[in-house]
N, CA, C and O of each residue as an XYZ file, in Angstrom:
764
protein
N      14.119     -9.972     14.205
C      13.163     -9.960     13.102
C      13.901    -10.330     11.820
O      14.922     -9.721     11.500
N      13.409    -11.305     11.093
C      14.069    -11.759      9.879
C      13.757    -10.831      8.707
O      12.769    -10.096      8.710
N      14.628    -10.891      7.712
C      14.437    -10.097      6.510
C      13.380    -10.763      5.635
O      13.448    -11.970      5.406
N      12.403     -9.997      5.141
C      11.359    -10.586      4.294
C      11.954    -11.169      3.012
O      12.928    -10.643      2.473
N      11.361    -12.251      2.536
C      11.782    -12.860      1.277
C      11.096    -12.090      0.146
O       9.878    -11.911      0.144
N      11.897    -11.648     -0.801
C      11.353    -10.866     -1.912
C      11.418    -11.656     -3.206
O      12.363    -12.404     -3.455
N      10.395    -11.474     -4.019
C      10.362    -12.026     -5.366
C      10.474    -10.863     -6.335
O       9.823     -9.836     -6.151
N      11.295    -11.016     -7.364
C      11.297     -9.967     -8.371
C      10.162    -10.262     -9.362
O       9.519    -11.310     -9.297
N       9.939     -9.339    -10.257
C       8.821     -9.463    -11.193
C       8.928    -10.737    -12.027
O       7.933    -11.435    -12.222
N      10.115    -11.041    -12.515
C      10.297    -12.229    -13.359
C       9.964    -13.507    -12.588
O       9.319    -14.405    -13.128
N      10.395    -13.592    -11.339
C      10.091    -14.776    -10.523
C       8.584    -14.926    -10.315
O       8.039    -16.023    -10.436
N       7.925    -13.826    -10.005
C       6.478    -13.894     -9.792
C       5.754    -14.282    -11.079
O       4.820    -15.085    -11.047
N       6.169    -13.729    -12.191
C       5.546    -14.091    -13.474
C       5.668    -15.586    -13.729
O       4.696    -16.235    -14.115
N       6.869    -16.136    -13.513
C       7.071    -17.575    -13.734
C       6.142    -18.389    -12.843
O       5.545    -19.364    -13.299
N       6.016    -18.002    -11.582
C       5.136    -18.725    -10.670
C       3.683    -18.645    -11.137
O       2.959    -19.640    -11.103
N       3.264    -17.458    -11.572
C       1.884    -17.284    -12.021
C       1.619    -18.072    -13.303
O       0.539    -18.640    -13.465
N       2.578    -18.112    -14.203
C       2.422    -18.833    -15.465
C       2.435    -20.341    -15.267
O       1.927    -21.080    -16.110
N       3.011    -20.804    -14.164
C       3.093    -22.248    -13.912
C       1.726    -22.840    -13.572
O       1.557    -24.059    -13.567
N       0.759    -21.980    -13.291
C      -0.576    -22.450    -12.940
C      -0.764    -22.682    -11.455
O      -1.896    -22.797    -10.984
N       0.318    -22.752    -10.719
C       0.230    -22.947     -9.267
C       0.774    -21.698     -8.571
O       1.520    -21.778     -7.595
N       0.381    -20.566     -9.096
C       0.896    -19.312     -8.571
C       0.446    -19.043     -7.155
O      -0.511    -19.649     -6.672
N       1.118    -18.155     -6.506
C       0.781    -17.810     -5.126
C      -0.473    -16.950     -5.057
O      -0.957    -16.449     -6.072
N      -0.983    -16.790     -3.860
C      -2.108    -15.879     -3.608
C      -1.514    -14.475     -3.529
O      -0.596    -14.236     -2.744
N      -2.024    -13.551     -4.329
C      -1.527    -12.173     -4.367
C      -2.410    -11.303     -3.486
O      -3.605    -11.156     -3.744
N      -1.818    -10.728     -2.445
C      -2.541     -9.859     -1.524
C      -1.993     -8.448     -1.683
O      -0.831     -8.182     -1.374
N      -2.839     -7.550     -2.168
C      -2.470     -6.154     -2.391
C      -2.954     -5.349     -1.192
O      -4.155     -5.284     -0.929
N      -2.018     -4.733     -0.461
C      -2.357     -4.075      0.800
C      -2.545     -2.557      0.661
O      -2.589     -1.840      1.660
N      -2.654     -2.083     -0.567
C      -2.874     -0.648     -0.762
C      -4.313     -0.268     -0.420
O      -5.170     -1.131     -0.230
N      -4.555      1.027     -0.345
C      -5.909      1.537     -0.092
C      -6.819      1.113     -1.236
O      -6.354      0.961     -2.366
N      -8.118      0.918     -0.963
C      -9.047      0.481     -2.015
C      -9.037      1.371     -3.259
O      -9.162      0.864     -4.374
N      -8.891      2.671     -3.091
C      -8.849      3.565     -4.245
C      -7.633      3.311     -5.117
O      -7.730      3.343     -6.344
N      -6.487      3.061     -4.494
C      -5.274      2.748     -5.251
C      -5.441      1.424     -5.996
O      -5.083      1.301     -7.167
N      -5.995      0.437     -5.287
C      -6.212     -0.885     -5.890
C      -7.165     -0.773     -7.070
O      -6.928     -1.357     -8.128
N      -8.243     -0.023     -6.885
C      -9.226      0.134     -7.955
C      -8.593      0.783     -9.194
O      -8.925      0.420    -10.322
N      -7.694      1.727     -8.985
C      -7.071      2.432    -10.105
C      -6.181      1.506    -10.930
O      -6.206      1.563    -12.159
N      -5.398      0.655    -10.272
C      -4.483     -0.249    -10.971
C      -4.153     -1.427    -10.065
O      -3.748     -1.241     -8.918
N      -4.327     -2.635    -10.582
C      -3.921     -3.816     -9.818
C      -3.606     -4.983    -10.733
O      -3.989     -5.004    -11.903
N      -2.903     -5.949    -10.176
C      -2.553     -7.159    -10.920
C      -3.795     -8.048    -10.968
O      -4.414     -8.302     -9.934
N      -4.164     -8.523    -12.158
C      -5.335     -9.415    -12.244
C      -5.173    -10.626    -11.316
O      -4.104    -11.232    -11.242
N      -6.242    -10.956    -10.624
C      -6.216    -12.094     -9.706
C      -5.756    -11.749     -8.299
O      -5.773    -12.603     -7.413
N      -5.347    -10.506     -8.087
C      -4.919    -10.118     -6.739
C      -6.136     -9.747     -5.901
O      -7.190     -9.394     -6.429
N      -5.970     -9.833     -4.598
C      -7.030     -9.524     -3.638
C      -6.640     -8.271     -2.876
O      -5.497     -8.137     -2.439
N      -7.574     -7.362     -2.716
C      -7.308     -6.140     -1.962
C      -7.625     -6.357     -0.493
O      -8.778     -6.573     -0.120
N      -6.597     -6.298      0.335
C      -6.730     -6.368      1.789
C      -5.950     -5.172      2.324
O      -4.766     -5.301      2.635
N      -6.597     -4.003      2.437
C      -5.892     -2.800      2.876
C      -5.131     -3.044      4.179
O      -5.578     -3.791      5.050
N      -3.978     -2.401      4.288
C      -3.087     -2.631      5.417
C      -3.775     -2.457      6.764
O      -3.566     -3.271      7.663
N      -4.581     -1.427      6.927
C      -5.250     -1.235      8.221
C      -6.217     -2.379      8.530
O      -6.323     -2.804      9.680
N      -6.920     -2.878      7.518
C      -7.828     -4.013      7.697
C      -7.032     -5.288      8.002
O      -7.432     -6.091      8.845
N      -5.915     -5.463      7.315
C      -5.056     -6.622      7.543
C      -4.546     -6.640      8.986
O      -4.584     -7.672      9.656
N      -4.072     -5.489      9.450
C      -3.564     -5.410     10.832
C      -4.661     -5.739     11.845
O      -4.434     -6.472     12.808
N      -5.843     -5.190     11.612
C      -6.960     -5.365     12.542
C      -7.436     -6.821     12.605
O      -7.854     -7.289     13.664
N      -7.375     -7.532     11.485
C      -7.917     -8.900     11.407
C      -6.852     -9.928     11.048
O      -7.173    -10.965     10.466
N      -5.603     -9.664     11.379
C      -4.513    -10.540     10.920
C      -4.682    -11.987     11.362
O      -4.435    -12.899     10.572
N      -5.099    -12.221     12.610
C      -5.250    -13.603     13.085
C      -6.344    -14.338     12.317
O      -6.173    -15.494     11.931
N      -7.467    -13.658     12.099
C      -8.560    -14.260     11.331
C      -8.151    -14.484      9.872
O      -8.488    -15.502      9.268
N      -7.428    -13.524      9.328
C      -6.996    -13.611      7.938
C      -6.064    -14.803      7.726
O      -6.117    -15.452      6.681
N      -5.227    -15.090      8.692
C      -4.292    -16.213      8.570
C      -5.015    -17.536      8.348
O      -4.468    -18.438      7.713
N      -6.226    -17.663      8.857
C      -6.999    -18.899      8.661
C      -7.419    -19.094      7.206
O      -7.786    -20.200      6.809
N      -7.366    -18.029      6.415
C      -7.781    -18.093      5.014
C      -6.596    -18.037      4.054
O      -6.778    -18.017      2.837
N      -5.387    -18.012      4.602
C      -4.176    -17.901      3.776
C      -3.196    -18.999      4.180
O      -2.266    -18.750      4.948
N      -3.396    -20.193      3.674
C      -2.511    -21.279      4.078
C      -1.494    -21.653      3.006
O      -0.596    -22.453      3.268
N      -1.612    -21.096      1.815
C      -0.665    -21.410      0.759
C       0.352    -20.281      0.619
O       0.428    -19.398      1.472
N       1.125    -20.313     -0.449
C       2.100    -19.256     -0.718
C       1.372    -17.918     -0.884
O       0.359    -17.836     -1.577
N       1.894    -16.887     -0.247
C       1.295    -15.554     -0.310
C       2.363    -14.555     -0.733
O       3.469    -14.536     -0.192
N       2.010    -13.725     -1.712
C       2.880    -12.619     -2.113
C       2.155    -11.333     -1.777
O       1.022    -11.118     -2.206
N       2.815    -10.476     -1.006
C       2.240     -9.199     -0.584
C       2.703     -8.102     -1.544
O       3.869     -8.044     -1.936
N       1.761     -7.240     -1.909
C       2.013     -6.204     -2.909
C       1.530     -4.864     -2.369
O       0.486     -4.783     -1.722
N       2.297     -3.823     -2.639
C       1.827     -2.456     -2.402
C       2.377     -1.598     -3.537
O       2.717     -2.124     -4.597
N       2.468     -0.321     -3.337
C       2.939      0.547     -4.420
C       4.415      0.306     -4.709
O       4.799      0.048     -5.850
N       5.247      0.393     -3.658
C       6.689      0.262     -3.886
C       7.378     -0.678     -2.904
O       8.538     -1.034     -3.116
N       6.701     -1.087     -1.840
C       7.293     -2.064     -0.928
C       7.142     -1.798      0.556
O       7.158     -2.750      1.337
N       6.996     -0.547      0.987
C       6.965     -0.234      2.411
C       5.775     -0.855      3.118
O       5.941     -1.493      4.157
N       4.571     -0.679      2.572
C       3.387     -1.219      3.232
C       3.375     -2.750      3.193
O       2.859     -3.391      4.108
N       3.940     -3.330      2.141
C       4.023     -4.794      2.075
C       4.923     -5.334      3.181
O       4.649     -6.396      3.740
N       5.989     -4.616      3.497
C       6.868     -5.022      4.609
C       6.091     -4.985      5.917
O       6.206     -5.901      6.732
N       5.309     -3.945      6.123
C       4.495     -3.849      7.341
C       3.473     -4.990      7.406
O       3.242     -5.558      8.473
N       2.873     -5.317      6.280
C       1.900     -6.417      6.234
C       2.598     -7.743      6.536
O       2.058     -8.581      7.258
N       3.785     -7.929      5.989
C       4.549     -9.164      6.233
C       4.859     -9.311      7.712
O       4.737    -10.400      8.273
N       5.258     -8.223      8.339
C       5.566     -8.273      9.768
C       4.327     -8.652     10.582
O       4.416     -9.451     11.515
N       3.184     -8.087     10.232
C       1.944     -8.380     10.961
C       1.533     -9.836     10.776
O       1.181    -10.506     11.747
N       1.573    -10.329      9.551
C       1.150    -11.707      9.292
C       2.160    -12.725      9.834
O       1.774    -13.789     10.319
N       3.436    -12.400      9.750
C       4.454    -13.296     10.307
C       4.307    -13.384     11.820
O       4.460    -14.461     12.396
N       4.011    -12.262     12.465
C       3.802    -12.257     13.918
C       2.585    -13.092     14.307
O       2.515    -13.615     15.419
N       1.631    -13.216     13.392
C       0.433    -14.039     13.634
C       0.690    -15.509     13.282
O      -0.188    -16.354     13.456
N       1.901    -15.810     12.786
C       2.270    -17.194     12.533
C       2.079    -17.693     11.118
O       2.147    -18.900     10.886
N       1.841    -16.804     10.159
C       1.631    -17.252      8.776
C       2.982    -17.488      8.097
O       3.802    -16.575      8.009
N       3.213    -18.721      7.617
C       4.461    -18.998      6.902
C       4.317    -18.659      5.421
O       3.254    -18.225      4.977
N       5.371    -18.855      4.675
C       5.355    -18.755      3.206
C       5.016    -17.370      2.677
O       4.384    -17.246      1.628
N       5.424    -16.335      3.388
C       5.162    -14.972      2.939
C       6.302    -14.472      2.061
O       7.475    -14.702      2.355
N       5.944    -13.789      0.987
C       6.918    -13.177      0.086
C       6.430    -11.768     -0.224
O       5.251    -11.456     -0.060
N       7.347    -10.926     -0.672
C       7.012     -9.566     -1.084
C       7.364     -9.392     -2.544
O       8.387     -9.903     -2.998
N       6.535     -8.682     -3.287
C       6.891     -8.328     -4.657
C       7.876     -7.172     -4.567
O       7.507     -6.061     -4.184
N       9.108     -7.432     -4.915
C      10.169     -6.430     -4.828
C       9.848     -5.256     -5.750
O       9.704     -5.431     -6.959
N       9.737     -4.074     -5.180
C       9.422     -2.883     -5.961
C       7.939     -2.655     -6.166
O       7.547     -1.639     -6.741
N       7.100     -3.585     -5.703
C       5.650     -3.419     -5.737
C       5.069     -3.276     -7.129
O       5.666     -3.687     -8.124
N       3.887     -2.681     -7.170
C       3.152     -2.514     -8.429
C       3.928     -1.609     -9.387
O       3.784     -1.725    -10.604
N       4.745     -0.711     -8.845
C       5.561      0.177     -9.686
C       6.527     -0.663    -10.517
O       6.646     -0.460    -11.725
N       7.219     -1.610     -9.870
C       8.159     -2.479    -10.587
C       7.418     -3.383    -11.566
O       7.892     -3.618    -12.678
N       6.253     -3.893    -11.154
C       5.453     -4.764    -12.007
C       5.091     -4.052    -13.310
O       5.256     -4.606    -14.396
N       4.597     -2.822    -13.190
C       4.207     -2.051    -14.374
C       5.431     -1.689    -15.218
O       5.375     -1.744    -16.447
N       6.533     -1.320    -14.565
C       7.749     -0.947    -15.303
C       8.264     -2.113    -16.139
O       8.855     -1.912    -17.200
N       8.034     -3.340    -15.653
C       8.486     -4.535    -16.379
C       7.446     -5.013    -17.388
O       7.630     -6.062    -18.005
N       6.364     -4.268    -17.568
C       5.348     -4.626    -18.548
C       4.359     -5.662    -18.067
O       3.690     -6.303    -18.877
N       4.252     -5.841    -16.740
C       3.298     -6.798    -16.195
C       1.865     -6.373    -16.465
O       1.550     -5.184    -16.509
N       1.008     -7.361    -16.643
C      -0.402     -7.084    -16.928
C      -1.071     -6.463    -15.704
O      -0.870     -6.919    -14.578
N      -1.858     -5.432    -15.933
C      -2.625     -4.796    -14.860
C      -4.039     -4.521    -15.342
O      -4.300     -4.414    -16.541
N      -4.933     -4.410    -14.391
C      -6.305     -3.975    -14.679
C      -6.404     -2.527    -14.207
O      -5.893     -2.165    -13.147
N      -7.064     -1.718    -15.008
C      -7.212     -0.298    -14.681
C      -8.662      0.013    -14.360
O      -9.581     -0.505    -14.995
N      -8.849      0.857    -13.378
C     -10.157      1.383    -13.031
C     -10.095      2.890    -13.111
O      -9.401      3.456    -13.956
N     -10.824      3.528    -12.229
C     -10.828      4.995    -12.184
C      -9.436      5.503    -11.794
O      -8.913      5.134    -10.743
N      -8.832      6.357    -12.650
C      -7.488      6.854    -12.322
C      -7.506      7.752    -11.081
O      -8.417      8.555    -10.881
N      -6.472      7.587    -10.262
C      -6.294      8.416     -9.063
C      -4.813      8.721     -8.926
O      -3.965      7.968     -9.404
N      -4.514      9.817     -8.278
C      -3.125     10.121     -7.954
C      -2.661      9.184     -6.851
O      -3.429      8.869     -5.942
N      -1.407      8.733     -6.921
C      -0.823      7.939     -5.847
C      -0.776      8.783     -4.578
O      -0.675     10.008     -4.639
N      -0.851      8.117     -3.431
C      -0.784      8.835     -2.149
C       0.506      9.645     -2.033
O       0.495     10.765     -1.523
N       1.601      9.085     -2.500
C       2.881      9.799     -2.422
C       2.810     11.130     -3.167
O       3.315     12.144     -2.685
N       2.186     11.122     -4.332
C       2.039     12.346     -5.115
C       1.121     13.334     -4.395
O       1.371     14.539     -4.400
N       0.062     12.818     -3.781
C      -0.847     13.680     -3.028
C      -0.130     14.327     -1.841
O      -0.339     15.507     -1.558
N       0.708     13.563     -1.151
C       1.468     14.113     -0.019
C       2.377     15.235     -0.499
O       2.453     16.284      0.142
N       3.074     15.029     -1.630
C       3.948     16.080     -2.151
C       3.153     17.336     -2.481
O       3.607     18.448     -2.211
N       1.948     17.162     -3.072
C       1.113     18.314     -3.415
C       0.677     19.070     -2.159
O       0.827     20.289     -2.079
N       0.139     18.342     -1.181
C      -0.378     18.997      0.026
C       0.759     19.643      0.824
O       0.639     20.787      1.261
N       1.859     18.912      1.013
C       2.983     19.473      1.767
C       3.545     20.698      1.055
O       3.822     21.716      1.690
N       3.713     20.603     -0.252
C       4.231     21.746     -1.010
C       3.299     22.949     -0.958
O       3.751     24.087     -0.834
N       2.007     22.694     -1.051
C       1.031     23.791     -0.996
C       1.040     24.469      0.372
O       0.952     25.693      0.464
N       1.148     23.668      1.433
C       1.193     24.253      2.787
C       2.453     25.087      2.956
O       2.388     26.211      3.455
N       3.605     24.551      2.544
C       4.870     25.290      2.688
C       4.825     26.572      1.867
O       5.164     27.641      2.374
N       4.413     26.480      0.611
C       4.355     27.658     -0.251
C       3.432     28.725      0.339
O       3.796     29.898      0.423
N       2.237     28.303      0.746
C       1.266     29.246      1.319
C       1.799     29.859      2.606
O       1.639     31.060      2.826
N       2.429     29.060      3.459
C       2.962     29.582      4.721
C       4.060     30.602      4.472
O       4.140     31.603      5.184
N       4.897     30.373      3.487
C       5.976     31.325      3.182
C       5.394     32.623      2.637
O       5.813     33.707      3.045
N       4.429     32.525      1.714
C       3.826     33.735      1.130
C       3.067     34.518      2.201
O       3.252     35.729      2.325
N       2.214     33.842      2.977
C       1.460     34.535      4.025
C       2.422     35.035      5.107
O       2.188     36.071      5.729
N       3.506     34.283      5.321
C       4.502     34.679      6.311
C       5.183     35.991      5.999
O       5.743     36.619      6.897
N       5.150     36.428      4.736
C       5.707     37.732      4.389
C       4.898     38.851      5.046
O       5.446     39.898      5.391
N       3.588     38.626      5.219
C       2.719     39.607      5.857
C       2.568     39.347      7.355
O       2.498     40.280      8.154
N       2.521     38.081      7.719
C       2.354     37.672      9.119
C       3.493     36.697      9.438
O       3.310     35.484      9.328
N       4.661     37.208      9.828
C       5.859     36.373      9.987
C       5.691     35.091     10.810
O       6.307     34.088     10.452
N       4.901     35.056     11.883
C       4.799     33.790     12.618
C       4.234     32.619     11.804
O       4.474     31.461     12.144
N       3.490     32.910     10.741
C       2.913     31.845      9.915
C       4.012     31.017      9.236
O       3.793     29.860      8.879
N       5.191     31.616      9.063
C       6.310     30.911      8.436
C       6.671     29.650      9.220
O       7.203     28.698      8.649
N       6.390     29.638     10.503
C       6.680     28.452     11.322
C       5.905     27.231     10.832
O       6.356     26.100     11.014
N       4.755     27.446     10.218
C       3.991     26.331      9.670
C       4.811     25.580      8.618
O       4.779     24.351      8.554
N       5.540     26.331      7.799
C       6.412     25.701      6.798
C       7.467     24.851      7.491
O       7.792     23.758      7.026
N       8.002     25.349      8.598
C       8.990     24.591      9.360
C       8.409     23.317      9.947
O       9.071     22.279      9.966
N       7.171     23.390     10.427
C       6.515     22.198     10.983
C       6.283     21.134      9.913
O       6.478     19.944     10.162
N       5.868     21.566      8.724
C       5.672     20.611      7.634
C       7.011     19.977      7.257
O       7.086     18.770      7.026
N       8.059     20.787      7.194
C       9.392     20.258      6.903
C       9.834     19.246      7.952
O      10.382     18.195      7.619
N       9.592     19.570      9.224
C       9.944     18.634     10.302
C       9.138     17.340     10.180
O       9.663     16.252     10.419
N       7.867     17.461      9.810
C       7.032     16.279      9.617
C       7.549     15.395      8.490
O       7.515     14.169      8.595
N       8.028     16.013      7.412
C       8.581     15.245      6.296
C       9.885     14.549      6.691
O      10.133     13.414      6.285
N      10.713     15.226      7.479
C      11.949     14.600      7.972
C      11.601     13.403      8.858
O      12.190     12.331      8.717
N      10.648     13.587      9.766
C      10.217     12.492     10.644
C       9.644     11.334      9.821
O       9.903     10.169     10.123
N       8.871     11.651      8.793
C       8.310     10.609      7.928
C       9.425      9.802      7.263
O       9.331      8.579      7.156
N      10.468     10.479      6.821
C      11.590      9.782      6.179
C      12.349      8.920      7.183
O      12.723      7.789      6.870
N      12.580      9.442      8.382
C      13.344      8.698      9.388
C      12.596      7.483      9.916
O      13.206      6.456     10.214
N      11.276      7.596     10.031
C      10.484      6.494     10.592
C       9.848      5.621      9.511
O       9.257      4.585      9.815
N       9.969      6.037      8.258
C       9.365      5.336      7.132
C       7.851      5.195      7.303
O       7.255      4.188      6.919
N       7.254      6.216      7.882
C       5.799      6.309      8.000
C       5.408      7.725      7.593
O       6.250      8.623      7.570
N       4.157      7.920      7.279
C       3.733      9.254      6.865
C       2.322      9.512      7.382
O       1.347      8.962      6.870
N       2.232     10.347      8.391
C       0.939     10.676      8.977
C       0.051     11.352      7.934
O      -1.141     11.057      7.838
N       0.635     12.254      7.159
C      -0.166     12.947      6.142
C      -0.716     11.941      5.133
O      -1.875     12.045      4.730
N       0.094     10.978      4.724
C      -0.367      9.948      3.792
C      -1.492      9.112      4.378
O      -2.457      8.775      3.691
N      -1.352      8.776      5.685
C      -2.409      7.993      6.337
C      -3.713      8.782      6.400
O      -4.794      8.221      6.222
N      -3.606     10.091      6.653
C      -4.801     10.931      6.699
C      -5.418     11.077      5.305
O      -6.638     11.002      5.155
N      -4.577     11.284      4.290
C      -5.085     11.420      2.927
C      -5.749     10.128      2.451
O      -6.708     10.175      1.681
N      -5.253      8.987      2.896
C      -5.831      7.695      2.499
C      -7.266      7.553      2.984
O      -8.034      6.777      2.415
N      -7.639      8.287      4.021
C      -8.990      8.188      4.576
C      -9.999      9.086      3.856
O     -11.201      8.983      4.099
N      -9.521      9.963      2.974
C     -10.430     10.833      2.228
C     -11.286     10.004      1.264
O     -10.821      8.985      0.753
N     -12.520     10.425      1.012
C     -13.390      9.680      0.097
C     -12.751      9.437     -1.274
O     -12.969      8.383     -1.873
N     -11.981     10.379     -1.769
C     -11.311     10.254     -3.066
C     -10.421      9.013     -3.105
O     -10.316      8.360     -4.144
N      -9.790      8.687     -1.997
C      -8.838      7.582     -1.950
C      -9.453      6.266     -1.497
O      -8.819      5.218     -1.624
N     -10.639      6.294     -0.987
C     -11.227      5.071     -0.439
C     -11.653      4.082     -1.497
O     -11.495      2.875     -1.316
N     -12.186      4.568     -2.588
C     -12.692      3.636     -3.583
C     -13.855      2.859     -2.997
O     -14.489      3.316     -2.046
N     -14.145      1.684     -3.556
C     -15.243      0.892     -3.002
C     -14.894      0.420     -1.590
O     -13.749      0.064     -1.309
N     -15.864      0.423     -0.736
C     -15.642      0.022      0.659
C     -15.203     -1.438      0.707
O     -15.817     -2.309      0.090
N     -14.135     -1.684      1.447
C     -13.627     -3.037      1.608
C     -13.853     -3.456      3.050
O     -13.319     -2.839      3.972
N     -14.642     -4.498      3.245
C     -14.895     -5.017      4.590
C     -14.174     -6.342      4.747
O     -13.826     -6.993      3.762
N     -13.955     -6.734      5.982
C     -13.296     -8.009      6.211
C     -14.149     -9.158      5.691
O     -13.616    -10.127      5.151
N     -15.452     -9.064      5.845
C     -16.349    -10.112      5.336
C     -16.210    -10.249      3.816
O     -16.210    -11.365      3.295
N     -16.092     -9.130      3.107
C     -15.920     -9.168      1.652
C     -14.575     -9.777      1.274
O     -14.473    -10.514      0.293
N     -13.551     -9.468      2.051
C     -12.216    -10.042      1.804
C     -12.263    -11.557      1.970
O     -11.764    -12.291      1.118
N     -12.861    -12.027      3.062
C     -12.957    -13.475      3.320
C     -13.754    -14.156      2.214
O     -13.372    -15.227      1.742
N     -14.853    -13.546      1.800
C     -15.663    -14.136      0.718
C     -14.849    -14.244     -0.564
O     -14.913    -15.266     -1.248
N     -14.089    -13.213     -0.900
C     -13.271    -13.247     -2.115
C     -12.168    -14.298     -1.999
O     -11.908    -15.028     -2.955
N     -11.526    -14.381     -0.849
C     -10.468    -15.375     -0.659
C     -11.028    -16.791     -0.709
O     -10.356    -17.705     -1.187
N     -12.235    -16.979     -0.227
C     -12.856    -18.304     -0.228
C     -13.296    -18.717     -1.627
O     -13.358    -19.907     -1.937
N     -13.603    -17.724     -2.480
C     -14.106    -17.993     -3.818
C     -13.005    -18.405     -4.789
O     -13.313    -19.048     -5.793
N     -11.814    -18.089     -4.560
C     -10.624    -18.451     -5.357
C     -10.749    -18.138     -6.855
O      -9.747    -18.144     -7.570
N     -11.947    -17.869     -7.325
C     -12.079    -17.511     -8.748
C     -11.835    -16.025     -8.950
O     -11.722    -15.556    -10.083
N     -11.750    -15.246     -7.792
C     -11.584    -13.817     -7.796
C     -10.464    -13.342     -8.551
O     -10.234    -12.134     -8.619
């Protein structure tokens, strides 16, 4: 498996300013995209991209830059699209976090907590509650250990089951994104 080609923020800005910029595909959850995104980018959530990667490749024949929060999901999207035979894939190094840190233009919608922050809140709340309740009912303390083991596994595998589950909550979904809507937006090019 080859290493994905990454563009830093300055490189992407230059390409976008040249007028022949690449197609920006943001693979975050619709709620994350709605909260903050680069103008002109298209939201193709990672799960939708994986499910329809072969069909999606028919609508992406030019340069494509994949974007997520910090880079992990964009790498997964690159692997899926590359396996389907799509050339010219690039990743925005550091994702939307790097873009914003460098002063890149973004559009804002309804503010939401990032999934990573939500995972820290839920995991911390479970551990704290398990330890406190465990003082009265000692076996409950094992729940804190299970959450800790889950976090270690998430770090080792670079995946997060809790994050995937939280992404499915109505709070994180934002407007429903269908494959038909994605294709229509990609075909319209004015999006």
